[in-house]
N, CA, C and O atoms as CSV, one atom per row, in Angstrom:
chain,resi,resn,atom,element,x,y,z
A,1,MET,N,N,-11.263,-155.455,-68.903
A,1,MET,CA,C,-10.853,-155.886,-67.590
A,1,MET,C,C,-9.633,-156.792,-67.743
A,1,MET,O,O,-9.608,-157.694,-68.580
A,2,SER,N,N,-8.648,-156.536,-66.935
A,2,SER,CA,C,-7.437,-157.346,-66.997
A,2,SER,C,C,-7.672,-158.705,-66.336
A,2,SER,O,O,-8.627,-158.880,-65.578
A,3,ALA,N,N,-6.807,-159.645,-66.626
A,3,ALA,CA,C,-6.908,-160.973,-66.036
A,3,ALA,C,C,-6.755,-160.892,-64.520
A,3,ALA,O,O,-7.432,-161.618,-63.791
A,4,ASP,N,N,-5.874,-160.017,-64.039
A,4,ASP,CA,C,-5.680,-159.856,-62.591
A,4,ASP,C,C,-6.938,-159.307,-61.924
A,4,ASP,O,O,-7.326,-159.774,-60.853
A,5,GLN,N,N,-7.576,-158.320,-62.550
A,5,GLN,CA,C,-8.800,-157.743,-61.998
A,5,GLN,C,C,-9.906,-158.789,-61.962
A,5,GLN,O,O,-10.646,-158.887,-60.984
A,6,HIS,N,N,-10.014,-159.568,-63.031
A,6,HIS,CA,C,-11.026,-160.624,-63.100
A,6,HIS,C,C,-10.808,-161.636,-61.973
A,6,HIS,O,O,-11.764,-162.051,-61.318
A,7,ARG,N,N,-9.580,-162.023,-61.751
A,7,ARG,CA,C,-9.227,-162.970,-60.692
A,7,ARG,C,C,-9.558,-162.376,-59.321
A,7,ARG,O,O,-10.094,-163.071,-58.457
A,8,ASP,N,N,-9.242,-161.096,-59.118
A,8,ASP,CA,C,-9.552,-160.428,-57.851
A,8,ASP,C,C,-11.059,-160.401,-57.609
A,8,ASP,O,O,-11.508,-160.652,-56.491
A,9,ASP,N,N,-11.845,-160.097,-58.648
A,9,ASP,CA,C,-13.299,-160.072,-58.518
A,9,ASP,C,C,-13.841,-161.454,-58.168
A,9,ASP,O,O,-14.741,-161.580,-57.338
A,10,GLN,N,N,-13.294,-162.483,-58.798
A,10,GLN,CA,C,-13.731,-163.841,-58.501
A,10,GLN,C,C,-13.434,-164.193,-57.041
A,10,GLN,O,O,-14.263,-164.807,-56.369
A,11,TYR,N,N,-12.270,-163.810,-56.557
A,11,TYR,CA,C,-11.899,-164.111,-55.180
A,11,TYR,C,C,-12.802,-163.355,-54.206
A,11,TYR,O,O,-13.244,-163.915,-53.203
A,12,ARG,N,N,-13.074,-162.082,-54.504
A,12,ARG,CA,C,-13.979,-161.295,-53.650
A,12,ARG,C,C,-15.363,-161.930,-53.603
A,12,ARG,O,O,-15.979,-162.018,-52.540
A,13,ALA,N,N,-15.844,-162.369,-54.756
A,13,ALA,CA,C,-17.157,-163.013,-54.811
A,13,ALA,C,C,-17.162,-164.278,-53.971
A,13,ALA,O,O,-18.113,-164.531,-53.231
A,14,PHE,N,N,-16.109,-165.072,-54.080
A,14,PHE,CA,C,-16.005,-166.294,-53.290
A,14,PHE,C,C,-16.053,-165.981,-51.804
A,14,PHE,O,O,-16.796,-166.618,-51.057
A,15,GLU,N,N,-15.266,-165.005,-51.372
A,15,GLU,CA,C,-15.228,-164.640,-49.956
A,15,GLU,C,C,-16.591,-164.149,-49.471
A,15,GLU,O,O,-17.044,-164.535,-48.393
A,16,GLN,N,N,-17.246,-163.298,-50.264
A,16,GLN,CA,C,-18.533,-162.752,-49.865
A,16,GLN,C,C,-19.611,-163.830,-49.814
A,16,GLN,O,O,-20.465,-163.811,-48.927
A,17,ARG,N,N,-19.578,-164.778,-50.769
A,17,ARG,CA,C,-20.534,-165.894,-50.740
A,17,ARG,C,C,-20.274,-166.764,-49.521
A,17,ARG,O,O,-21.206,-167.151,-48.817
A,18,ARG,N,N,-19.021,-167.067,-49.276
A,18,ARG,CA,C,-18.648,-167.917,-48.148
A,18,ARG,C,C,-19.116,-167.307,-46.827
A,18,ARG,O,O,-19.582,-168.023,-45.942
A,19,ASP,N,N,-18.993,-166.005,-46.697
A,19,ASP,CA,C,-19.359,-165.307,-45.469
A,19,ASP,C,C,-20.850,-164.985,-45.395
A,19,ASP,O,O,-21.305,-164.402,-44.411
A,20,GLY,N,N,-21.616,-165.357,-46.426
A,20,GLY,CA,C,-23.053,-165.148,-46.418
A,20,GLY,C,C,-23.488,-163.745,-46.786
A,20,GLY,O,O,-24.636,-163.377,-46.536
A,21,HIS,N,N,-22.601,-162.950,-47.373
A,21,HIS,CA,C,-22.920,-161.577,-47.731
A,21,HIS,C,C,-23.343,-161.416,-49.189
A,21,HIS,O,O,-23.781,-160.341,-49.597
A,22,LEU,N,N,-23.213,-162.471,-49.961
A,22,LEU,CA,C,-23.487,-162.382,-51.389
A,22,LEU,C,C,-24.245,-163.633,-51.818
A,22,LEU,O,O,-23.901,-164.749,-51.428
A,23,LEU,N,N,-25.278,-163.432,-52.624
A,23,LEU,CA,C,-26.038,-164.564,-53.141
A,23,LEU,C,C,-25.212,-165.293,-54.203
A,23,LEU,O,O,-24.465,-164.658,-54.947
A,24,PRO,N,N,-25.339,-166.605,-54.277
A,24,PRO,CA,C,-24.637,-167.355,-55.318
A,24,PRO,C,C,-25.167,-166.995,-56.709
A,24,PRO,O,O,-26.340,-166.659,-56.867
A,25,LEU,N,N,-24.303,-167.067,-57.696
A,25,LEU,CA,C,-24.688,-166.786,-59.075
A,25,LEU,C,C,-25.904,-167.610,-59.475
A,25,LEU,O,O,-26.821,-167.079,-60.103
A,26,ARG,N,N,-25.936,-168.886,-59.129
A,26,ARG,CA,C,-27.054,-169.758,-59.535
A,26,ARG,C,C,-28.388,-169.226,-59.008
A,26,ARG,O,O,-29.403,-169.314,-59.699
A,27,GLU,N,N,-28.394,-168.681,-57.804
A,27,GLU,CA,C,-29.630,-168.121,-57.259
A,27,GLU,C,C,-30.042,-166.869,-58.035
A,27,GLU,O,O,-31.221,-166.674,-58.329
A,28,ILE,N,N,-29.070,-166.030,-58.362
A,28,ILE,CA,C,-29.346,-164.834,-59.170
A,28,ILE,C,C,-29.914,-165.259,-60.522
A,28,ILE,O,O,-30.924,-164.719,-60.972
A,29,GLU,N,N,-29.264,-166.226,-61.166
A,29,GLU,CA,C,-29.739,-166.713,-62.469
A,29,GLU,C,C,-31.157,-167.271,-62.361
A,29,GLU,O,O,-31.995,-167.008,-63.223
A,30,ASN,N,N,-31.428,-168.045,-61.299
A,30,ASN,CA,C,-32.765,-168.636,-61.129
A,30,ASN,C,C,-33.845,-167.581,-60.963
A,30,ASN,O,O,-35.003,-167.821,-61.306
A,31,ARG,N,N,-33.484,-166.424,-60.444
A,31,ARG,CA,C,-34.446,-165.337,-60.267
A,31,ARG,C,C,-34.654,-164.544,-61.560
A,31,ARG,O,O,-35.773,-164.128,-61.859
A,32,VAL,N,N,-33.580,-164.336,-62.325
A,32,VAL,CA,C,-33.644,-163.408,-63.453
A,32,VAL,C,C,-33.930,-164.088,-64.792
A,32,VAL,O,O,-34.760,-163.604,-65.563
A,33,VAL,N,N,-33.263,-165.189,-65.075
A,33,VAL,CA,C,-33.379,-165.821,-66.400
A,33,VAL,C,C,-34.841,-166.113,-66.780
A,33,VAL,O,O,-35.226,-165.842,-67.917
A,34,PRO,N,N,-35.670,-166.655,-65.873
A,34,PRO,CA,C,-37.063,-166.931,-66.274
A,34,PRO,C,C,-37.866,-165.676,-66.634
A,34,PRO,O,O,-38.868,-165.772,-67.343
A,35,THR,N,N,-37.444,-164.513,-66.160
A,35,THR,CA,C,-38.173,-163.279,-66.467
A,35,THR,C,C,-37.827,-162.730,-67.843
A,35,THR,O,O,-38.506,-161.832,-68.340
A,36,MET,N,N,-36.780,-163.259,-68.461
A,36,MET,CA,C,-36.314,-162.763,-69.759
A,36,MET,C,C,-36.800,-163.678,-70.876
A,36,MET,O,O,-36.008,-164.307,-71.577
A,37,ARG,N,N,-38.116,-163.736,-71.023
A,37,ARG,CA,C,-38.712,-164.605,-72.044
A,37,ARG,C,C,-38.201,-164.236,-73.442
A,37,ARG,O,O,-37.951,-163.069,-73.743
A,38,ASP,N,N,-38.058,-165.236,-74.262
A,38,ASP,CA,C,-37.627,-165.062,-75.654
A,38,ASP,C,C,-36.227,-164.464,-75.778
A,38,ASP,O,O,-35.866,-163.953,-76.838
A,39,ALA,N,N,-35.439,-164.524,-74.711
A,39,ALA,CA,C,-34.065,-164.036,-74.765
A,39,ALA,C,C,-33.124,-165.181,-74.402
A,39,ALA,O,O,-33.425,-166.000,-73.534
A,40,GLU,N,N,-32.003,-165.219,-75.070
A,40,GLU,CA,C,-30.992,-166.245,-74.807
A,40,GLU,C,C,-30.013,-165.712,-73.761
A,40,GLU,O,O,-29.442,-164.634,-73.929
A,41,TYR,N,N,-29.824,-166.473,-72.685
A,41,TYR,CA,C,-28.869,-166.099,-71.646
A,41,TYR,C,C,-27.470,-166.437,-72.146
A,41,TYR,O,O,-27.191,-167.581,-72.506
A,42,ILE,N,N,-26.597,-165.441,-72.167
A,42,ILE,CA,C,-25.260,-165.611,-72.732
A,42,ILE,C,C,-24.188,-165.753,-71.664
A,42,ILE,O,O,-23.219,-166.488,-71.859
A,43,GLY,N,N,-24.342,-165.066,-70.541
A,43,GLY,CA,C,-23.334,-165.133,-69.496
A,43,GLY,C,C,-23.454,-163.948,-68.549
A,43,GLY,O,O,-24.479,-163.266,-68.524
A,44,PHE,N,N,-22.408,-163.707,-67.773
A,44,PHE,CA,C,-22.471,-162.664,-66.763
A,44,PHE,C,C,-21.099,-162.044,-66.531
A,44,PHE,O,O,-20.066,-162.603,-66.900
A,45,ASP,N,N,-21.126,-160.879,-65.913
A,45,ASP,CA,C,-19.937,-160.225,-65.366
A,45,ASP,C,C,-20.225,-160.001,-63.894
A,45,ASP,O,O,-21.384,-159.969,-63.480
A,46,PHE,N,N,-19.168,-159.844,-63.099
A,46,PHE,CA,C,-19.341,-159.565,-61.684
A,46,PHE,C,C,-18.374,-158.467,-61.283
A,46,PHE,O,O,-17.191,-158.520,-61.618
A,47,ASP,N,N,-18.875,-157.478,-60.570
A,47,ASP,CA,C,-18.044,-156.390,-60.046
A,47,ASP,C,C,-17.862,-156.639,-58.558
A,47,ASP,O,O,-18.787,-156.446,-57.769
A,48,GLY,N,N,-16.667,-157.069,-58.181
A,48,GLY,CA,C,-16.383,-157.387,-56.787
A,48,GLY,C,C,-16.449,-156.198,-55.862
A,48,GLY,O,O,-16.738,-156.354,-54.676
A,49,GLY,N,N,-16.187,-155.016,-56.377
A,49,GLY,CA,C,-16.228,-153.821,-55.546
A,49,GLY,C,C,-17.636,-153.463,-55.113
A,49,GLY,O,O,-17.866,-153.108,-53.957
A,50,SER,N,N,-18.579,-153.557,-56.045
A,50,SER,CA,C,-19.963,-153.178,-55.745
A,50,SER,C,C,-20.840,-154.376,-55.403
A,50,SER,O,O,-21.913,-154.218,-54.821
A,51,GLY,N,N,-20.384,-155.580,-55.766
A,51,GLY,CA,C,-21.200,-156.768,-55.539
A,51,GLY,C,C,-22.341,-156.897,-56.532
A,51,GLY,O,O,-23.357,-157.524,-56.233
A,52,VAL,N,N,-22.183,-156.308,-57.714
A,52,VAL,CA,C,-23.245,-156.332,-58.724
A,52,VAL,C,C,-22.915,-157.365,-59.805
A,52,VAL,O,O,-21.834,-157.361,-60.394
A,53,TYR,N,N,-23.885,-158.244,-60.040
A,53,TYR,CA,C,-23.819,-159.170,-61.160
A,53,TYR,C,C,-24.494,-158.484,-62.342
A,53,TYR,O,O,-25.527,-157.834,-62.179
A,54,THR,N,N,-23.919,-158.626,-63.521
A,54,THR,CA,C,-24.561,-158.123,-64.728
A,54,THR,C,C,-24.740,-159.308,-65.664
A,54,THR,O,O,-23.772,-159.858,-66.188
A,55,LEU,N,N,-26.003,-159.693,-65.864
A,55,LEU,CA,C,-26.327,-160.828,-66.715
A,55,LEU,C,C,-26.568,-160.334,-68.137
A,55,LEU,O,O,-27.194,-159.295,-68.345
A,56,LYS,N,N,-26.069,-161.084,-69.109
A,56,LYS,CA,C,-26.138,-160.683,-70.509
A,56,LYS,C,C,-27.075,-161.616,-71.269
A,56,LYS,O,O,-26.971,-162.840,-71.184
A,57,PHE,N,N,-27.991,-161.002,-72.014
A,57,PHE,CA,C,-28.974,-161.736,-72.808
A,57,PHE,C,C,-28.948,-161.230,-74.246
A,57,PHE,O,O,-28.502,-160.116,-74.521
A,58,LEU,N,N,-29.434,-162.066,-75.151
A,58,LEU,CA,C,-29.551,-161.697,-76.556
A,58,LEU,C,C,-30.981,-161.973,-77.001
A,58,LEU,O,O,-31.485,-163.085,-76.845
A,59,ARG,N,N,-31.642,-160.937,-77.564
A,59,ARG,CA,C,-33.005,-161.086,-78.063
A,59,ARG,C,C,-33.098,-160.359,-79.400
A,59,ARG,O,O,-32.889,-159.149,-79.474
A,60,ASN,N,N,-33.411,-161.104,-80.448
A,60,ASN,CA,C,-33.588,-160.530,-81.787
A,60,ASN,C,C,-32.401,-159.670,-82.208
A,60,ASN,O,O,-32.584,-158.601,-82.790
A,61,GLY,N,N,-31.198,-160.125,-81.920
A,61,GLY,CA,C,-29.994,-159.403,-82.313
A,61,GLY,C,C,-29.623,-158.245,-81.401
A,61,GLY,O,O,-28.644,-157.546,-81.661
A,62,THR,N,N,-30.392,-158.028,-80.333
A,62,THR,CA,C,-30.120,-156.944,-79.405
A,62,THR,C,C,-29.581,-157.508,-78.093
A,62,THR,O,O,-30.149,-158.448,-77.537
A,63,VAL,N,N,-28.493,-156.938,-77.606
A,63,VAL,CA,C,-27.916,-157.349,-76.326
A,63,VAL,C,C,-28.634,-156.597,-75.217
A,63,VAL,O,O,-28.833,-155.385,-75.298
A,64,ILE,N,N,-29.017,-157.332,-74.181
A,64,ILE,CA,C,-29.677,-156.747,-73.015
A,64,ILE,C,C,-28.845,-157.099,-71.786
A,64,ILE,O,O,-28.542,-158.267,-71.547
A,65,TRP,N,N,-28.481,-156.084,-71.013
A,65,TRP,CA,C,-27.729,-156.275,-69.781
A,65,TRP,C,C,-28.677,-156.052,-68.609
A,65,TRP,O,O,-29.396,-155.053,-68.570
A,66,VAL,N,N,-28.681,-156.977,-67.656
A,66,VAL,CA,C,-29.515,-156.845,-66.461
A,66,VAL,C,C,-28.587,-156.801,-65.249
A,66,VAL,O,O,-27.893,-157.773,-64.951
A,67,ALA,N,N,-28.584,-155.660,-64.553
A,67,ALA,CA,C,-27.754,-155.483,-63.367
A,67,ALA,C,C,-28.541,-155.927,-62.144
A,67,ALA,O,O,-29.688,-155.526,-61.948
A,68,VAL,N,N,-27.900,-156.774,-61.311
A,68,VAL,CA,C,-28.570,-157.332,-60.140
A,68,VAL,C,C,-27.672,-157.155,-58.918
A,68,VAL,O,O,-26.488,-157.489,-58.947
A,69,ASP,N,N,-28.257,-156.622,-57.841
A,69,ASP,CA,C,-27.531,-156.484,-56.578
A,69,ASP,C,C,-27.263,-157.881,-56.032
A,69,ASP,O,O,-28.199,-158.631,-55.754
A,70,GLY,N,N,-26.012,-158.226,-55.881
A,70,GLY,CA,C,-25.634,-159.553,-55.416
A,70,GLY,C,C,-25.933,-159.795,-53.954
A,70,GLY,O,O,-25.910,-160.941,-53.506
A,71,HIS,N,N,-26.212,-158.751,-53.201
A,71,HIS,CA,C,-26.514,-158.886,-51.785
A,71,HIS,C,C,-27.999,-159.167,-51.555
A,71,HIS,O,O,-28.353,-159.986,-50.707
A,72,SER,N,N,-28.860,-158.494,-52.302
A,72,SER,CA,C,-30.297,-158.614,-52.090
A,72,SER,C,C,-30.993,-159.411,-53.191
A,72,SER,O,O,-32.082,-159.942,-52.972
A,73,GLY,N,N,-30.374,-159.500,-54.377
A,73,GLY,CA,C,-31.008,-160.152,-55.516
A,73,GLY,C,C,-31.929,-159.217,-56.279
A,73,GLY,O,O,-32.581,-159.641,-57.233
A,74,GLN,N,N,-31.994,-157.961,-55.882
A,74,GLN,CA,C,-32.871,-156.987,-56.542
A,74,GLN,C,C,-32.294,-156.565,-57.898
A,74,GLN,O,O,-31.101,-156.288,-58.021
A,75,VAL,N,N,-33.159,-156.524,-58.906
A,75,VAL,CA,C,-32.757,-156.035,-60.219
A,75,VAL,C,C,-32.597,-154.533,-60.122
A,75,VAL,O,O,-33.523,-153.828,-59.721
A,76,LEU,N,N,-31.409,-154.036,-60.493
A,76,LEU,CA,C,-31.104,-152.609,-60.407
A,76,LEU,C,C,-31.449,-151.870,-61.682
A,76,LEU,O,O,-31.736,-150.673,-61.658
A,77,GLY,N,N,-31.419,-152.588,-62.799
A,77,GLY,CA,C,-31.743,-151.952,-64.062
A,77,GLY,C,C,-31.441,-152.843,-65.237
A,77,GLY,O,O,-30.772,-153.869,-65.112
A,78,ARG,N,N,-31.948,-152.429,-66.390
A,78,ARG,CA,C,-31.726,-153.143,-67.649
A,78,ARG,C,C,-31.294,-152.140,-68.686
A,78,ARG,O,O,-31.832,-151.036,-68.770
A,79,THR,N,N,-30.320,-152.533,-69.472
A,79,THR,CA,C,-29.872,-151.666,-70.545
A,79,THR,C,C,-29.839,-152.459,-71.839
A,79,THR,O,O,-29.706,-153.683,-71.837
A,80,ARG,N,N,-29.960,-151.749,-72.920
A,80,ARG,CA,C,-29.847,-152.371,-74.246
A,80,ARG,C,C,-28.676,-151.720,-74.947
A,80,ARG,O,O,-28.519,-150.500,-74.900
A,81,GLY,N,N,-27.851,-152.528,-75.599
A,81,GLY,CA,C,-26.693,-151.963,-76.254
A,81,GLY,C,C,-26.559,-152.355,-77.678
A,81,GLY,O,O,-25.614,-151.939,-78.347
């Protein structure tokens, strides 16, 4: 992702949160992080186009990505890479 795209996504997220259409990252983290026992929370990505947060965890040397709908807070899926 380019720096410009990252900046655009951040701005979209800000606008959507401000307008009440997107849950704040902290709320998403508070919902998901406690469910990932024995995993270290590393950070997140955000897709401004879809409104999906992807939280990144590390467990026993394996990276786990958890996709969360930023509008509803619903977990969309988990992947291991």
